[in-house]
C-alpha distance (Angstrom), angle and dihedral (degrees) to the residues before:
residue distance angle dihedral
M1 . . .
L2 3.82 . .
D3 3.76 91.1 .
L4 3.79 91.1 49.6
L5 3.77 92.5 50.6
N6 3.82 92.1 46.5
D7 3.76 90.7 50.5
L8 3.82 91.0 50.1
L9 3.82 95.3 45.4
W10 3.79 101.7 38.5
G11 3.82 100.4 25.8
K12 3.75 96.7 48.3
V13 3.77 123.6 -0.6
L14 3.82 102.5 42.3
I15 3.77 95.9 38.8
V16 3.82 90.3 59.0
A17 3.80 93.4 39.8
L18 3.79 97.2 47.2
I19 3.85 96.5 43.5
G20 3.85 91.5 41.6
L21 3.83 93.2 51.8
G22 3.80 91.6 41.9
I23 3.80 91.1 55.3
W24 3.82 92.1 42.6
F25 3.79 92.2 50.1
T26 3.80 91.9 45.8
V27 3.79 96.5 51.1
A28 3.85 97.0 39.0
S29 3.83 90.7 49.6
R30 3.75 91.5 49.3
F31 3.82 91.6 -114.3
V32 3.79 94.5 -53.4
Q33 3.80 92.5 179.4
F34 3.82 90.8 60.7
R35 3.81 97.6 36.2
Y36 3.79 92.0 58.0
F37 3.77 100.8 31.4
G38 3.77 93.3 113.7
R39 3.80 91.1 46.0
M40 3.78 90.4 60.5
F41 3.78 90.2 71.9
K42 3.81 91.7 44.4
I43 3.80 93.4 54.2
F44 3.73 101.1 48.9
S45 3.83 94.1 37.7
E46 3.84 86.7 61.1
S47 3.82 92.9 52.1
R48 3.75 110.9 39.5
T49 3.82 96.2 138.3
D50 3.79 137.9 46.6
K51 3.84 112.7 -56.9
H52 3.79 113.7 -144.0
G53 3.83 91.1 -32.9
H54 3.80 92.6 -47.6
L55 3.76 130.0 104.2
S56 3.82 113.9 -89.1
S57 3.78 125.7 -127.3
F58 3.76 88.4 -104.1
Q59 3.76 94.2 52.2
A60 3.76 93.0 48.5
L61 3.84 88.3 49.5
L62 3.79 91.7 54.5
L63 3.81 91.5 46.8
S64 3.77 92.0 52.4
V65 3.83 91.3 46.5
A66 3.79 87.3 53.0
G67 3.76 88.1 58.4
R68 3.81 99.3 39.9
V69 3.80 93.9 47.8
G70 3.77 111.7 72.7
G71 3.73 145.6 120.5
G72 3.79 89.8 -46.8
N73 3.82 90.2 70.1
I74 3.84 88.4 61.3
A75 3.76 108.9 23.7
G76 3.84 99.5 24.0
V77 3.75 95.2 55.1
A78 3.80 92.0 49.6
V79 3.84 89.4 52.5
A80 3.81 90.7 49.8
I81 3.76 91.6 53.3
T82 3.81 96.0 46.5
L83 3.82 92.6 47.8
G84 3.80 101.2 33.2
G85 3.80 103.6 24.8
P86 3.79 128.0 -127.3
G87 3.79 91.4 -53.3
A88 3.84 89.2 71.3
I89 3.83 86.8 75.8
F90 3.86 91.5 62.1
W91 3.79 91.8 53.5
M92 3.78 89.6 44.9
W93 3.85 89.2 55.6
L94 3.80 90.3 48.6
V95 3.76 93.3 51.0
G96 3.79 90.0 48.1
L97 3.80 93.0 53.4
M98 3.76 91.7 49.2
G99 3.82 90.9 43.8
M100 3.79 90.0 58.4
A101 3.89 88.5 69.1
T102 3.85 91.5 47.8
S103 3.78 90.0 50.4
Y104 3.78 91.5 48.2
F105 3.81 92.5 57.1
E106 3.82 99.1 41.3
C107 3.83 91.1 49.2
T108 3.79 94.2 43.1
L109 3.84 88.9 52.3
A110 3.84 90.3 47.2
Q111 3.77 89.0 56.4
T112 3.79 93.8 43.7
Y113 3.82 94.5 53.3
K114 3.79 99.7 34.4
N115 3.82 121.2 135.0
A116 3.83 127.3 -125.9
E117 3.77 107.9 -130.2
P118 3.85 125.8 -146.6
D119 3.79 91.9 -106.3
G120 3.82 91.0 55.5
S121 3.82 95.7 -103.9
Y122 3.85 125.8 116.8
R123 3.68 132.6 -117.9
G124 3.78 126.7 -169.2
G125 3.80 147.3 131.5
P126 3.84 136.6 127.0
A127 3.78 95.5 -41.6
Y128 3.76 89.5 56.7
Y129 3.78 98.4 45.1
I130 3.82 90.1 45.3
T131 3.82 90.9 55.3
R132 3.84 97.0 40.4
G133 3.71 98.1 33.4
L134 3.78 103.9 39.2
G135 3.82 95.6 31.4
K136 3.80 138.5 -111.6
Q137 3.82 90.7 -68.4
W138 3.83 87.2 70.8
K139 3.82 95.3 50.8
W140 3.81 88.9 107.5
L141 3.80 89.3 63.4
A142 3.81 90.8 49.4
A143 3.79 88.8 50.3
L144 3.77 91.7 49.2
Y145 3.79 90.4 48.4
S146 3.83 90.4 51.9
V147 3.80 92.4 51.8
L148 3.81 92.2 49.2
L149 3.82 90.3 46.6
L150 3.84 89.8 52.0
V151 3.83 94.3 46.4
T152 3.78 96.2 42.4
F153 3.84 104.1 41.0
G154 3.77 105.0 10.9
F155 3.86 93.1 52.6
G156 3.83 115.3 3.9
F157 3.76 102.7 44.7
T158 3.85 92.9 36.3
A159 3.78 89.2 61.8
L160 3.82 92.5 42.4
Q161 3.80 94.4 51.5
S162 3.80 89.9 48.2
Y163 3.81 89.1 55.0
S164 3.84 89.3 48.2
V165 3.84 92.7 51.7
A166 3.79 94.9 46.2
T167 3.80 96.3 47.1
S168 3.87 90.0 45.5
F169 3.84 91.3 56.3
N170 3.83 89.6 44.6
D171 3.79 91.7 53.2
A172 3.76 94.0 45.4
F173 3.84 103.2 41.1
G174 3.81 106.4 8.1
I175 3.82 91.3 -114.0
P176 3.80 110.7 157.8
V177 3.85 113.5 -107.7
V178 3.81 89.7 -125.9
A179 3.76 92.9 58.6
T180 3.80 91.9 49.0
G181 3.78 90.1 47.2
V182 3.77 93.0 53.6
A183 3.82 92.5 46.9
M184 3.80 92.2 47.0
T185 3.86 90.4 47.6
L186 3.80 91.5 56.0
I187 3.79 94.3 45.5
V188 3.81 94.5 46.2
G189 3.75 90.7 47.2
L190 3.81 93.3 53.8
I191 3.80 90.9 50.2
I192 3.74 104.3 42.8
F193 3.83 93.6 47.1
G194 3.73 85.5 62.4
G195 3.83 91.9 63.2
I196 3.77 131.8 -134.8
K197 3.80 95.0 -40.4
R198 3.78 93.2 57.3
I199 3.82 90.0 45.8
A200 3.78 89.0 51.8
K201 3.82 91.2 49.3
V202 3.77 90.7 54.0
A203 3.77 91.5 45.8
E204 3.83 89.2 52.8
V205 3.78 89.2 62.7
L206 3.79 101.9 30.6
V207 3.79 101.3 45.9
P208 3.87 98.3 53.8
V209 3.84 90.4 44.6
M210 3.75 95.1 52.4
A211 3.77 97.1 37.7
L212 3.76 96.4 44.4
G213 3.76 92.3 42.8
Y214 3.76 92.5 54.3
L215 3.77 90.4 45.1
A216 3.82 90.2 50.1
I217 3.75 94.5 53.9
T218 3.83 89.5 48.7
L219 3.81 90.3 52.5
V220 3.80 87.5 54.6
V221 3.76 90.5 51.2
L222 3.85 89.8 48.7
A223 3.80 92.1 49.9
L224 3.87 90.5 49.7
N225 3.86 89.2 51.9
V226 3.73 102.7 30.5
G227 3.82 93.6 136.0
E228 3.79 91.7 55.8
I229 3.82 97.8 52.3
P230 3.83 96.7 89.8
A231 3.83 90.3 50.5
V232 3.84 90.8 50.9
F233 3.83 91.5 52.3
S234 3.78 89.6 48.3
L235 3.80 90.2 49.6
I236 3.79 91.7 52.1
I237 3.78 94.9 49.1
N238 3.81 95.3 43.4
S239 3.83 92.6 47.3
A240 3.77 90.0 49.0
F241 3.77 91.4 62.2
G242 3.74 97.8 37.4
L243 3.79 96.0 -101.6
E244 3.82 92.9 122.7
Q245 3.79 129.4 44.0
A246 3.79 112.0 -96.7
V247 3.84 129.5 -170.2
G248 3.78 112.7 -114.8
G249 3.78 106.0 36.2
G250 3.80 110.8 -42.0
I251 3.77 124.0 -104.1
G252 3.77 95.0 -5.9
A253 3.82 93.0 57.0
A254 3.79 90.5 43.3
I255 3.80 93.1 55.7
L256 3.83 94.7 42.0
M257 3.83 95.5 48.6
G258 3.82 94.4 40.9
V259 3.76 93.4 49.6
K260 3.77 93.8 45.8
R261 3.79 93.3 47.6
G262 3.84 91.5 49.2
L263 3.80 92.2 48.9
F264 3.81 94.7 43.7
S265 3.79 94.1 47.5
N266 3.78 105.9 43.1
E267 3.84 97.0 36.8
A268 3.82 92.1 -149.8
G269 3.78 106.8 163.7
L270 3.78 96.5 17.8
G271 3.77 92.3 98.9
S272 3.84 95.7 -127.9
A273 3.86 99.8 112.4
P274 3.83 94.4 49.8
N275 3.79 89.1 66.3
V276 3.85 87.1 63.8
A277 3.75 96.4 35.3
A278 3.83 91.7 60.0
V279 3.83 93.2 60.0
A280 3.84 95.9 66.8
Y281 3.83 124.3 92.3
V282 3.76 110.6 -123.4
P283 3.83 131.1 159.9
H284 3.76 91.8 -131.5
P285 3.85 131.8 25.0
A286 3.80 92.4 -131.2
N287 3.84 89.0 62.7
Q288 3.77 91.9 68.2
G289 3.81 93.1 41.1
I290 3.78 89.9 56.6
V291 3.78 93.2 47.3
Q292 3.81 92.4 48.1
A293 3.76 91.2 51.5
F294 3.79 86.0 61.1
S295 3.82 91.3 57.1
V296 3.79 88.2 62.0
F297 3.81 87.4 53.1
I298 3.76 91.6 51.4
D299 3.82 93.6 48.5
T300 3.83 101.2 43.2
L301 3.84 108.4 19.6
I302 3.81 95.1 41.0
L303 3.76 116.1 20.4
C304 3.84 98.1 33.8
S305 3.80 87.4 45.8
C306 3.82 89.3 54.0
T307 3.80 90.5 61.1
A308 3.82 91.6 44.2
F309 3.83 92.9 54.0
I310 3.83 93.2 45.3
I311 3.80 88.8 55.0
L312 3.81 100.2 39.7
L313 3.83 94.7 44.5
G314 3.85 91.2 50.7
G315 3.72 129.5 83.1
V316 3.89 98.5 -126.3
Y317 3.85 96.4 77.5
E318 3.79 118.2 54.3
P319 3.82 119.1 -174.5
G320 3.80 112.2 -117.0
N321 3.80 94.6 20.6
A322 3.76 125.4 97.3
V323 3.80 114.3 -110.9
D324 3.81 123.1 -144.5
L325 3.77 91.8 -155.8
G326 3.77 123.8 69.8
G327 3.79 141.0 173.3
V328 3.74 117.1 -0.2
A329 3.81 92.2 -4.9
L330 3.82 91.3 61.7
T331 3.82 91.9 49.6
Q332 3.78 91.5 47.8
A333 3.75 94.0 48.4
S334 3.85 91.7 46.6
L335 3.81 94.1 50.8
A336 3.85 89.4 46.4
D337 3.77 88.6 53.1
H338 3.86 88.6 59.0
V339 3.77 103.6 38.3
G340 3.77 108.9 13.3
E341 3.78 135.3 -98.0
W342 3.79 93.9 -47.6
G343 3.81 86.1 72.3
R344 3.86 89.1 75.6
V345 3.79 89.4 57.4
F346 3.82 91.8 46.6
V347 3.83 90.9 55.2
S348 3.82 91.6 48.7
I349 3.82 91.5 51.6
A350 3.77 90.9 46.1
L351 3.81 90.5 50.5
M352 3.83 89.2 49.3
L353 3.84 93.2 51.9
F354 3.77 93.0 45.1
G355 3.84 91.1 50.2
F356 3.82 94.1 45.6
S357 3.75 92.9 51.1
T358 3.78 89.4 50.4
I359 3.79 91.6 53.5
L360 3.85 89.9 59.9
Y361 3.76 90.8 47.9
N362 3.75 92.6 47.9
Y363 3.77 90.4 51.5
Y364 3.84 92.4 56.8
L365 3.82 92.1 48.9
G366 3.81 88.7 54.2
E367 3.77 91.3 47.0
N368 3.81 91.4 49.9
S369 3.81 91.6 51.2
L370 3.78 90.2 52.6
N371 3.76 91.5 48.9
F372 3.83 90.1 59.0
F373 3.78 88.8 64.5
S374 3.79 99.7 36.1
E375 3.83 118.6 16.0
E376 3.79 116.0 -139.3
N377 3.85 94.9 -16.8
K378 3.76 96.8 165.9
T379 3.80 94.2 -168.0
L380 3.76 91.9 52.4
F381 3.80 92.1 47.8
T382 3.83 91.1 49.1
V383 3.79 91.5 52.1
F384 3.83 89.5 49.9
R385 3.72 92.7 49.3
I386 3.82 91.6 51.3
A387 3.82 88.6 49.0
V388 3.80 91.7 51.9
I389 3.81 90.1 50.5
G390 3.80 89.3 49.8
L391 3.81 90.3 49.7
C392 3.80 91.3 53.4
L393 3.82 90.3 57.0
W394 3.84 95.3 41.4
G395 3.79 95.0 43.7
S396 3.81 93.6 50.4
T397 3.86 90.5 62.2
T398 3.81 102.1 36.4
D399 3.81 132.6 78.1
L400 3.80 101.9 -128.2
G401 3.82 105.2 -169.4
T402 3.78 95.1 133.5
V403 3.85 92.1 44.1
F404 3.79 88.9 52.3
A405 3.85 91.9 51.1
F406 3.82 90.6 48.5
A407 3.79 92.8 47.7
D408 3.76 91.1 52.1
V409 3.82 89.6 56.2
T410 3.79 93.4 49.5
M411 3.77 90.7 45.7
G412 3.80 89.2 52.9
L413 3.79 90.2 52.5
L414 3.82 89.5 46.2
A415 3.81 89.6 55.0
L416 3.81 93.1 49.6
A417 3.81 91.1 53.2
N418 3.79 92.3 48.6
L419 3.83 95.2 44.6
F420 3.84 90.4 51.0
A421 3.84 89.3 54.0
L422 3.79 92.6 45.9
A423 3.85 91.5 52.5
M424 3.82 90.8 48.4
L425 3.85 92.7 46.4
F426 3.80 98.1 42.9
K427 3.78 94.8 104.7
P428 3.88 92.1 55.3
G429 3.80 87.6 46.7
L430 3.84 90.8 53.8
R431 3.81 90.5 48.9
I432 3.83 89.9 54.8
M433 3.81 90.0 48.0
K434 3.84 92.4 48.3
D435 3.83 90.4 50.7
F436 3.82 88.0 54.3
D437 3.83 92.6 46.0
D438 3.80 92.0 47.1
Q439 3.80 93.4 52.6
L440 3.80 91.0 50.1
A441 3.85 90.9 48.1
A442 3.82 89.3 51.9
G443 3.84 90.7 56.2
N444 3.79 100.5 -98.2
D445 3.80 104.0 132.6
K446 3.76 91.7 -172.9
P447 3.81 108.8 47.5
V448 3.74 117.6 -154.7
F449 3.83 125.0 -152.3
D450 3.82 117.9 -124.1
P451 3.83 110.5 -168.3
Q452 3.81 90.7 -163.9
K453 3.76 88.3 70.6
F454 3.83 87.2 63.1
A455 3.78 99.1 43.8
D456 3.82 89.6 144.5
L457 3.84 90.7 63.8
D458 3.80 120.1 78.2
I459 3.84 95.0 -116.8
D460 3.78 122.9 162.4
A461 3.82 101.6 -123.8
G462 3.79 89.6 -165.1
A463 3.79 88.8 66.1
W464 3.80 90.7 57.6
Q465 3.79 103.3 59.0
I466 3.81 97.6 141.1
E467 3.79 112.1 -148.1
P468 3.89 115.2 -116.2
E469 3.81 96.2 -108.6
D470 3.75 91.0 54.6
R471 3.75 97.3 50.1
P472 3.82 118.7 108.5
E473 3.83 94.7 -113.5
A474 3.82 91.4 53.4
L475 3.75 92.6 47.0
S476 3.84 90.8 48.3
K477 3.80 92.1 50.5
K478 3.79 92.0 48.4
A479 3.84 90.5 50.7
R480 3.85 89.7 52.5
Q481 3.80 95.1 52.6
P482 3.80 112.1 108.6
V483 3.74 118.5 -114.1
T484 3.79 111.3 -115.7
S485 3.72 130.1 -167.1
G486 3.70 124.3 -146.9
């Protein structure tokens, strides 16, 4: 039954819905993900540290990358290539580019409708923009979304990532899964009891290390095989359109596997990243939407492509021939083919880091879902943290195939609820984008959000207390100051 539901949701309904909405959002927004690609760097380069006690855009970006980047970037891409052929990578890229627009709108809406909490922090995400944006009559949908988020990410995927990390260390170093589970339990406990700010601090260190490390080893592989790079691009393009033989059924398999891998990996449209995006302080909601679109680019266009090039430039996988290896084993064998046997250990360590960062991200999603039902209930949060710690230990020692299948179903339902809300709230999302565009066109290089312009929307004005240095009058005064040399 679970397999049947997964096939229906992910093989048919969600592929159409996610791609359809991605194309709609891209065209209707005049390709917002490309228009503001350069501004992505400008925004988070200006806010690399805490802003007025809140997370900055850059910190929220790293936290969302920690969640988007996981085992799918290593194992999932390998599966897509073995079942769909090299052409699957082209369709994965296409889905990633369209998903950037979806992520822009869901994260912009999360910022727009975020709540100001009693302690001065922010909370937001799909449950909040469903309630505030669609109205109180849709609160049942927001509650359902929160339950699905808690079950899927807070519990299911936390245990699954723990299993992935423990087995990865066992494969690489022979360390018993119980020992890894105990160590991970202690480390996760120390981090999550420090709240979102401590999680963000860890992500600030962990994400660049794991992402840049994986990118660096890929650059080494590219340098070693520089003459073969044009042929690999040609292979990917030709296979994508059925001009080359591909394992798994030709062009149909290439499209299906590439689309599924892109959707699974970058999570655009699932509503998970908006929970993190809403926490940051920004002067305008579109700022965070633009930055979060870049996290999809990092995940799919960069890190998934790293795995693809490691495999396709190696001698282990041969297009058109069946491969005995699959998943992580194929990636490990391919990297070992390039750099020697230590490449297998490198992949295991990368998988461990990717999985560990995702556990921290999953914890926060679960916490945010609980907060929707009971704001700042310290006892409830403490019980949840203890449960997550227990899941890390249990998951590291248990084969969780059934749990994974169940979590896939709940994640599919989660995505449907979020996509419905995004479609219904697309017009307000366009209004927010137009306000940002208009301010830039008027010469204001740092647009500021004024909730009074959107009095018809149920926006929490307390969440939009713009700091003095970000207000228009302060920016104008700074612009008029003469430049002095000294």
